[in-house]
C-alpha positions in Angstrom: 106.7 -82.3 125.9 103.5 -84.3 126.5 104.6 -86.9 123.9 108.0 -87.3 125.6 106.3 -87.7 128.9 103.9 -90.2 127.3 106.8 -92.3 125.9 108.6 -92.2 129.3 105.6 -93.2 131.3 104.5 -96.0 129.0 107.9 -97.7 129.1 106.9 -99.6 126.1 108.0 -100.0 122.6 108.4 -97.1 120.3 105.2 -95.2 119.8 103.6 -95.2 116.4 105.4 -92.9 113.9 102.2 -91.0 113.5 102.5 -89.8 117.1 105.9 -88.2 116.2 104.4 -86.6 113.2 101.7 -85.0 115.5 104.5 -83.9 117.8 106.5 -82.3 115.0 103.3 -80.5 113.7 102.6 -79.2 117.2 106.2 -78.0 117.6 106.1 -76.2 114.3 102.8 -74.5 115.2 104.2 -73.5 118.6 107.4 -72.1 117.0 105.3 -70.2 114.4 103.2 -68.6 117.1 106.2 -67.6 119.2 107.8 -66.0 116.1 104.6 -64.0 115.5 104.6 -62.7 119.1 108.4 -61.9 119.0 108.0 -60.0 115.7 104.7 -58.4 116.8 105.8 -54.7 116.2 107.0 -55.3 112.6 104.2 -57.7 111.6 101.5 -55.7 113.3 102.6 -52.5 111.6 102.0 -54.1 108.2 98.3 -54.5 109.0 96.6 -55.2 112.4 93.7 -57.1 110.9 95.9 -59.4 108.9 98.2 -60.1 111.9 95.1 -60.8 114.0 93.6 -63.2 111.4 96.8 -65.2 111.0 97.4 -65.4 114.7 93.8 -66.7 115.3 94.1 -69.1 112.4 97.3 -70.5 113.9 95.6 -71.0 117.2 92.7 -72.8 115.6 95.2 -75.0 113.7 97.1 -75.7 116.9 93.9 -76.7 118.7 92.8 -78.9 115.8 96.1 -80.8 115.7 96.1 -81.3 119.4 92.5 -82.5 119.5 93.0 -84.9 116.7 96.1 -86.3 118.4 94.3 -86.8 121.7 91.4 -88.6 119.9 93.9 -90.7 118.0 95.6 -91.8 121.2 92.3 -92.5 122.9 91.3 -94.8 120.0 94.7 -96.6 120.0 95.0 -96.8 123.9 91.5 -96.3 125.4 92.3 -97.9 128.8 95.6 -96.2 129.3 95.6 -93.8 132.4 98.0 -91.6 130.6 95.1 -90.5 128.4 93.2 -89.1 131.5 96.2 -86.8 131.9 95.8 -85.8 128.3 92.1 -85.0 128.8 92.9 -82.8 131.8 95.7 -81.1 129.9 93.2 -80.4 127.1 90.8 -78.7 129.6 93.7 -76.5 130.7 94.5 -75.5 127.1 90.8 -74.7 126.6 90.8 -72.4 129.7 94.0 -70.7 128.5 92.6 -70.3 124.9 89.4 -68.8 126.3 91.4 -66.1 128.1 93.7 -65.4 125.0 90.7 -65.0 122.6 88.3 -63.5 125.1 88.1 -60.2 123.2 86.4 -62.0 120.3 83.3 -64.0 121.4 82.9 -65.8 118.0 86.5 -66.9 118.0 86.2 -68.4 121.5 83.2 -70.4 120.4 85.0 -71.8 117.3 88.3 -72.4 119.2 86.5 -74.4 122.0 84.4 -76.3 119.4 87.6 -77.3 117.5 89.4 -78.3 120.7 86.6 -80.0 122.7 84.2 -81.1 120.0 86.2 -84.2 118.9 86.4 -85.3 122.5 82.7 -84.9 123.1 81.9 -86.8 119.9 84.3 -89.6 120.8 82.9 -90.3 124.2 79.2 -89.8 123.3 79.2 -91.5 119.9 81.9 -94.1 119.9 82.0 -95.1 123.5 79.5 -96.8 125.8 79.0 -97.0 129.5 78.0 -94.6 132.1 81.6 -93.4 132.8 82.2 -92.5 129.1 78.7 -90.8 129.0 79.6 -88.7 132.1 83.0 -87.7 130.5 81.2 -86.7 127.3 78.6 -84.6 129.1 81.4 -83.1 131.2 83.2 -82.0 128.1 80.0 -80.3 126.7 79.4 -78.6 130.1 83.0 -77.4 130.1 82.4 -76.0 126.6 79.3 -74.0 127.6 80.9 -72.8 130.9 84.0 -71.5 129.1 81.9 -69.9 126.4 79.9 -68.0 129.1 83.1 -67.1 131.0 84.7 -65.8 127.7 81.6 -63.7 127.1 81.8 -62.1 130.5 85.5 -61.5 130.2 84.9 -59.9 126.8 82.2 -57.6 128.2 84.6 -56.6 131.1 87.6 -56.0 128.8 85.7 -54.1 126.2 84.0 -52.0 128.9 87.5 -51.3 130.4 88.9 -50.4 127.0 86.0 -48.2 126.2 86.3 -46.4 129.5 90.0 -46.1 129.1 89.6 -44.7 125.6 87.0 -42.2 126.8 89.3 -41.2 129.7 92.2 -40.6 127.3 90.0 -38.5 125.1 88.9 -36.4 128.0 92.5 -36.2 129.3 93.6 -35.1 125.9 90.8 -32.5 125.7 91.7 -31.3 129.1 95.4 -31.0 128.3 94.5 -29.1 125.1 92.2 -26.8 127.0 94.9 -26.3 129.7 97.5 -25.5 127.1 95.1 -23.1 125.4 94.4 -21.5 128.7 98.1 -21.2 129.5 98.8 -19.5 126.1 95.8 -17.2 126.7 96.9 -16.3 130.2 100.4 -15.6 129.0 99.0 -13.4 126.2 96.7 -11.6 128.7 99.6 -11.1 131.1 101.8 -9.7 128.3 99.0 -7.4 127.2 98.3 -6.2 130.8 102.0 -5.6 131.4 102.3 -3.6 128.2 99.2 -1.6 129.1 100.5 -0.9 132.6 103.9 0.1 131.2 102.2 2.6 128.8 100.4 4.1 131.7 103.5 4.3 133.9 105.5 6.1 131.2 103.5 9.4 131.2 103.0 9.1 134.9 106.7 8.9 135.5 107.1 12.0 133.3 104.5 13.9 135.2 106.1 13.0 138.5 109.5 14.1 137.1 108.0 17.5 136.1 106.6 18.0 139.6 109.9 17.1 141.1 111.7 19.5 138.7 109.3 22.3 139.6 109.6 21.7 143.3 113.4 22.1 143.1 113.0 25.7 141.7 109.9 26.8 143.7 110.7 28.2 147.1 107.1 29.2 148.0 106.1 27.2 151.1 102.4 26.8 150.0 103.4 25.8 146.5 105.9 23.3 147.9 103.1 21.8 150.0 100.8 21.5 147.1 103.5 20.1 144.9 104.3 17.5 147.5 100.7 16.5 147.6 100.6 16.2 143.8 103.7 14.2 143.9 102.4 11.8 146.5 99.1 11.4 144.6 101.1 10.4 141.5 103.1 8.0 143.6 99.8 6.5 144.9 98.8 5.9 141.3 102.1 4.3 140.7 101.6 2.1 143.8 98.2 1.0 142.4 99.8 0.0 139.1 102.6 -1.7 141.0 100.0 -3.6 143.0 98.4 -4.9 139.8 101.9 -5.9 138.5 102.7 -7.6 141.8 99.3 -9.3 141.7 100.2 -10.9 138.4 103.7 -11.8 139.5 102.5 -13.3 142.8 99.7 -15.2 141.1 102.0 -16.7 138.5 105.0 -16.9 140.8 107.1 -15.3 138.1 109.7 -13.6 140.4 111.4 -14.5 143.7 113.1 -12.4 146.4 116.9 -12.0 146.4 118.8 -11.1 149.5 121.2 -8.2 150.0 122.4 -6.2 153.1 120.4 -3.0 153.8 119.3 -0.6 156.5 116.0 -2.0 157.8 115.0 0.9 160.0 115.4 3.5 157.2 113.5 1.4 154.8 110.5 1.0 157.1 110.6 4.5 158.4 110.7 5.9 154.9 107.6 3.8 154.0 105.8 5.0 157.1 106.6 8.7 156.3 105.4 8.3 152.7 102.2 6.6 153.8 101.5 9.2 156.4 100.0 11.7 153.9 97.5 9.1 152.7 96.4 8.5 156.3 96.0 12.3 156.9 94.0 12.7 153.7 91.5 10.2 155.3 91.6 12.1 158.6 93.5 9.3 160.4 96.6 9.5 162.5 99.5 7.1 161.6 101.9 6.3 164.4 104.5 3.6 165.1 106.5 2.1 167.9 110.0 1.0 166.9 111.7 -1.2 169.5 115.4 -0.6 170.1 116.3 -4.3 169.9 115.4 -4.5 166.2 118.7 -5.0 164.2 119.7 -1.9 162.1 121.1 -3.8 159.2 119.8 -7.2 157.9 120.2 -9.5 154.9 117.0 -9.8 152.9 115.3 -8.4 149.8 114.7 -4.7 150.6 112.4 -4.1 147.7 110.1 -7.1 148.7 110.0 -6.1 152.4 109.4 -2.4 151.5 106.6 -3.3 149.0 104.9 -5.8 151.3 105.1 -3.3 154.3 103.7 -0.4 152.2 100.8 -2.5 150.9 99.9 -3.7 154.4 100.0 -0.1 155.6 97.9 0.9 152.5 95.3 -1.7 153.4 95.0 -0.7 157.1 94.7 3.0 156.0 91.9 2.1 153.6 90.1 -0.1 156.1 90.4 2.2 159.2 87.1 4.1 159.6 88.0 5.8 162.9 90.8 6.5 165.3 94.5 5.9 165.0 96.5 3.5 162.9 99.4 2.0 164.7 102.4 -0.1 163.6 104.5 -1.9 166.2 107.9 -3.0 164.9 109.8 -5.4 167.1 112.2 -8.4 167.0 112.4 -11.8 168.6 115.6 -13.8 168.8 116.4 -17.4 169.8 119.3 -19.7 169.3 117.7 -21.0 166.1 116.5 -17.9 164.3 115.6 -14.3 164.3 112.1 -12.9 163.7 111.0 -9.4 162.7 107.6 -8.9 164.3 105.3 -6.4 162.6 101.9 -5.7 164.2 99.4 -3.5 162.3 96.4 -2.1 164.4 93.3 -0.3 163.0 89.7 0.3 163.9 86.8 -0.7 161.7 83.2 -1.4 162.8 82.2 -3.3 159.7 85.1 -5.6 159.3 85.5 -8.8 161.3 88.3 -11.3 161.9 86.8 -13.8 159.5 87.2 -11.4 156.6 90.8 -10.7 157.6 91.6 -14.4 158.0 90.0 -15.3 154.7 91.9 -12.5 152.9 95.4 -13.6 154.2 94.6 -17.3 153.4 93.2 -16.7 150.0 95.2 -17.9 147.0 95.7 -15.3 144.3 94.9 -17.8 141.5 91.6 -18.9 143.0 89.4 -15.8 143.5 85.7 -16.2 144.4 83.2 -15.3 141.7 80.4 -14.4 144.1 82.4 -12.1 146.4 83.8 -8.6 145.9 87.4 -8.8 146.9 88.7 -5.7 145.1 89.1 -3.9 148.5 91.3 -6.8 149.7 93.6 -6.8 146.6 96.3 -4.8 148.5 96.1 -7.1 151.5 96.2 -10.3 149.4 99.3 -9.0 147.5 101.0 -8.0 150.7 100.2 -11.4 152.2 101.6 -13.2 149.2 104.8 -11.2 149.2 105.3 -11.7 153.0 104.7 -15.4 152.6 107.2 -15.5 149.7 109.7 -14.1 152.2 108.9 -17.0 154.6 106.7 -15.0 156.9 103.8 -16.4 159.0 100.7 -14.2 159.3 97.9 -14.2 161.8 94.9 -12.0 162.8 93.0 -11.1 165.9 90.1 -8.8 166.7 88.6 -7.3 169.8 85.4 -5.4 169.2 86.3 -2.9 166.5 90.1 -3.1 167.0 91.8 -5.4 164.5 95.4 -6.6 164.4 97.4 -8.2 161.6 100.6 -9.9 162.8 103.6 -10.7 160.6 106.5 -12.9 161.8 109.2 -12.6 159.2 112.5 -14.6 159.5 115.5 -12.3 159.1 119.3 -12.6 159.2 121.0 -9.7 161.0 124.5 -8.9 159.8 127.6 -8.4 161.9 127.9 -4.8 160.7 125.4 -3.2 163.1 127.4 0.1 163.6 125.1 3.0 163.1 126.0 6.5 162.0 123.1 7.9 164.1 124.7 9.8 167.1 122.1 12.1 168.6 123.8 12.5 172.0 126.5 14.6 170.5 123.9 17.3 169.8 121.0 16.7 172.1 122.3 15.3 175.4 121.2 17.4 178.4 118.7 19.4 176.4 115.0 19.6 177.5 111.9 19.0 175.4 108.2 19.4 176.2 105.8 17.0 174.4 102.3 18.4 174.0 99.0 16.7 173.0 100.5 13.6 171.5 98.4 10.5 170.9 99.2 7.6 173.2 101.2 5.6 170.7 103.1 8.6 169.4 103.8 9.7 173.0 105.3 6.3 173.9 107.4 6.3 170.8 108.8 9.8 171.0 109.2 9.7 174.8 111.4 6.5 174.4 113.3 8.1 171.5 114.1 11.4 173.2 115.0 9.6 176.4 117.5 7.5 174.5 119.1 10.7 173.3 119.8 11.7 176.9 117.3 14.5 176.8 115.0 15.7 179.6 111.5 15.0 178.6 108.2 16.3 180.0 104.7 15.4 178.8 101.8 17.9 178.9 98.5 18.7 177.3 97.4 22.1 176.1 94.5 22.1 178.6 96.9 21.6 181.5 99.2 24.4 180.2 96.2 26.8 179.9 95.6 26.4 183.6 99.0 27.4 184.9 100.4 30.9 185.2 104.1 30.4 185.6 106.6 30.5 182.8 108.0 27.3 181.4 111.7 27.0 180.6 112.5 24.3 178.0 114.7 24.1 174.9 112.1 22.6 172.6 108.3 22.7 172.5 107.1 19.7 170.4 103.4 20.2 169.6 101.1 17.7 167.9 98.6 19.2 165.5 95.4 17.1 164.9 94.8 16.1 161.3 91.2 17.4 161.6 91.4 21.0 160.4 88.7 22.4 162.8 90.6 20.9 165.7 93.8 22.1 164.3 92.6 25.8 164.0 91.3 25.7 167.6 94.6 24.4 168.8 96.7 27.0 166.9 94.7 29.7 168.5 95.5 28.3 172.0 99.2 27.9 171.0 99.3 31.6 170.1 98.0 32.4 173.6 100.6 30.1 175.3 103.6 31.3 173.3 104.2 34.2 175.8 104.4 31.7 178.7 107.6 30.1 177.4 111.0 31.4 177.8 112.8 33.2 175.0 115.1 30.3 174.3 112.3 27.8 173.5 112.1 26.6 170.0 108.8 25.4 168.5 108.4 22.2 166.5 104.9 21.6 165.0 104.2 17.9 164.4 101.6 18.1 161.6 100.4 16.9 158.2 101.7 18.2 154.9 98.1 19.2 154.2 98.2 21.7 157.1 101.1 23.9 156.1 98.8 26.8 155.2 97.0 26.6 158.5 100.3 26.9 160.4 100.9 30.3 158.9 98.4 31.6 161.6 101.0 31.0 164.3 102.5 34.2 165.6 105.9 32.7 166.4 108.7 31.0 164.4 108.5 27.3 164.2 109.9 24.3 162.4 107.5 22.0 160.5 107.9 18.2 161.0 105.6 16.0 158.9 104.2 13.0 160.8 105.0 10.2 161.2 108.6 11.4 161.4 111.6 9.1 160.9 114.4 9.3 163.6 116.9 10.8 161.3 114.5 13.5 160.0 113.5 14.3 163.6 117.1 14.8 164.7 117.8 17.0 161.6 114.7 19.1 162.4 115.8 19.8 166.0 119.3 20.6 164.9 117.9 23.0 162.3 115.6 24.8 164.8 118.5 25.0 167.2 120.5 26.6 164.4 123.1 23.8 164.5 125.3 24.3 161.4 124.5 21.7 158.8 126.9 20.9 156.0 125.6 21.4 152.4 125.4 17.9 150.9 127.9 17.1 148.2 125.0 16.2 145.9 123.7 19.8 146.0 127.2 21.1 145.0 128.0 18.6 142.4 129.1 19.9 139.0 130.4 18.1 135.9 130.9 20.8 133.2 133.6 18.9 131.2 131.4 15.9 130.5 129.3 15.1 127.5 126.2 12.9 128.0 124.0 11.0 125.5 120.4 10.6 126.5 118.3 8.0 124.6 114.6 8.3 125.7 111.6 7.9 123.4 109.2 9.7 125.8 109.7 13.4 125.1 108.2 14.4 128.5 110.7 12.1 130.3 113.4 13.4 128.1 112.8 17.0 129.1 112.8 16.0 132.8 116.2 14.3 132.4 117.5 17.4 130.5 116.4 19.7 133.3 118.1 17.6 135.9 121.3 17.4 133.9 121.3 21.2 133.4 121.8 21.5 137.2 124.9 19.4 136.9 126.3 21.5 134.0 127.0 18.7 131.5 126.6 19.0 127.7 123.7 16.8 126.5 122.7 15.2 123.2 119.4 13.4 122.9 117.7 10.8 120.6 114.5 8.8 120.7 115.5 5.3 119.8 118.3 2.8 119.9 119.4 3.2 116.3 119.9 6.9 116.7 121.8 6.3 119.9 124.3 4.0 118.2 124.7 6.5 115.3 125.3 9.4 117.7 127.7 7.4 119.8 129.8 6.5 116.7 130.1 10.1 115.7 130.5 11.9 119.1 132.8 11.6 122.1 130.6 10.8 125.1 131.7 10.2 128.6 128.3 9.0 129.9 125.2 7.4 128.3 121.7 7.3 129.8 119.6 4.7 127.9 115.9 3.9 128.2 115.2 0.2 128.7 112.3 0.1 126.1 112.5 2.1 122.9 111.1 1.6 119.4 113.1 0.3 116.4 116.0 -0.8 118.7 115.7 -1.3 122.4 118.1 0.0 125.0 119.8 -3.4 125.5 120.2 -3.9 121.7 121.7 -0.4 121.4 124.0 -1.2 124.3 125.3 -4.4 122.7 126.0 -2.5 119.4 127.8 0.3 121.3 130.0 -2.3 123.1 131.0 -3.8 119.8 132.0 -0.3 118.6 134.0 0.2 121.8 135.8 -3.1 121.4 137.2 -1.9 118.0 138.1 1.5 119.5 139.5 0.0 122.8 137.4 2.2 125.1 134.6 1.9 127.6 131.9 4.5 128.3 129.5 4.0 131.3 126.0 3.1 130.1 123.2 3.5 132.7 119.8 2.1 131.9 116.6 3.9 133.0 113.7 1.5 133.8 110.5 1.7 135.8 110.8 -2.0 136.6 113.5 -3.5 138.9 113.9 -7.2 139.0 116.7 -9.8 139.1 115.9 -10.9 135.6 116.1 -7.4 134.2 119.4 -6.8 136.0 120.9 -10.0 134.7 119.7 -9.2 131.2 121.1 -5.7 131.3 124.5 -6.8 132.8 124.8 -9.5 130.1 124.2 -6.8 127.4 127.0 -4.6 128.9 125.1 -2.2 131.1 127.1 -0.7 134.0 124.3 0.6 136.3 120.6 1.3 136.7 118.3 4.2 137.5 114.7 3.7 138.5 112.1 6.1 137.0 110.7 8.5 137.9 114.2 9.9 138.2 115.2 11.6 141.4 118.0 14.3 141.3 119.9 12.7 144.1 119.9 9.3 142.5 121.1 10.7 139.2 123.9 12.6 140.8 125.0 9.6 142.9 125.2 7.5 139.7 127.2 10.2 137.9 129.6 10.6 140.8 130.1 6.8 140.8 131.1 6.6 137.2 132.4 10.1 136.4 133.9 11.2 139.7 
């Protein structure tokens, strides 16, 4: 291009043929270098060093041809202004070459010497005059300036490449360590899950045995002790479940799934079950349930129940005095509905900062210098509530602490309740004695809503009056402290004569106090606190001798059915057999999936109970094999899986394998009968 411009600007005769030979040589060199760049991947793959050497050599040849050309034209046309443009263009080429070869300091020096050396020699050795001398010195200064610039660029580039390489090495090492840590964590989680499962199996069997014994034992004291043993076992199961939930919440391996359920029964059942733990610690547990809370909502009942129980568990563990209160309310707006849960407890050593830190703590980042074992239950409950979309807050006033949960809910259009107390209780009178402030508010509101006449007294007030008191029910709260309870029972025996003959006595006490209540000289009905609304109505109907129909579950028989039970834990197997005996079915048993398939192929079964995890062949593998046999025989036998874990993943896995239904262990007689009624009629 420069040669073409030169010919055009000179507007003279044809340039010497040697000029066009230079032009052809420069064009060939340029084309060669472009081809090398275009074919970089294939040429570089043959040998990086060889490609680099050839590319650098071509650059040097290119610079040499150009330099010789410029000197040749300066000799042939020394006064032509066009040559000044050539010298400036040579400086530009030198700057570009310095950048291209800046990684290699020696190459830059040679390249610039080849390109600028002939010009410097020409002006200093073959030309005279101050102007030519200045041009020659300028070329030399340019050489040294560009060499210095190239050296600085080389230092910067090599420093960057070195840092980048080191960064990549560190990143690679970090990724490898992270991958190794992930694999190790998965292995640890799998090991912990297997270990917890092995602990839960015998514990489920033990609870099953206790439940089986409690069905046959009618002794009141034994029943009380069995209930305590059962709840202790369930407390151990809760601890194991806490650990499993901690792992799930930390790793976010499960998510809540919505279904329609009865919110009130779910929360009241949780409160009733946690009451015994509170009483064991000498604490009262009471709750206020506002009437505007929707009866049925759409959410995940298992997640809500678990989070609610764990929050109760934490408050019971932390309370070192007084009463533990739960307030359950609702708040509605045009945008959303909120379930408001407030947990109150007294603790003199716990401050709001500790509560706030616990509910804000991430499960995957636990402090090494702080003991947070006592906050495990709270952290898991918090994580579960947050997974449901809840907002949590805390407040404290002196020793009184409050944890508030605002949980978004969706109430269903089916809010009709089967609870109709007015049919039995309207117009009846009840006397509430020695209730704690919160229990008094709750029960007073409840009985009033039943259209009952309610009066509130204390035993001290009753001891001071002489007149008889006419009332249908006498509802007496018994303190959880045994010494106070004994003193109160003595005074109750004195006051019994003051009430009319039609009065019925309801003792509101702890399961732990059943034996103490034997000291009462009058008949009474025992109500364990905190009592759910349905249980309270049932107790009053019972004490009033209102006929209660025998549940269908208690009468259920299924003598003409043959059941196959596949369970590898012999203790659990015996529990299932005992429960099935009460139904009257014929039972065959086995201890693994292979035996289950063999027995099914030989026998005629109308129902199959299959353990989820068994040796040699799991329950799901056995189910798949049985379904293949049924396909050939054109039949379908209900298969129900027994598992201690309930999750959406397990349900999908079971349904895919051909399972019809699920039973959660430890088995309850009512649950077993309901499933059999569903599939056998």
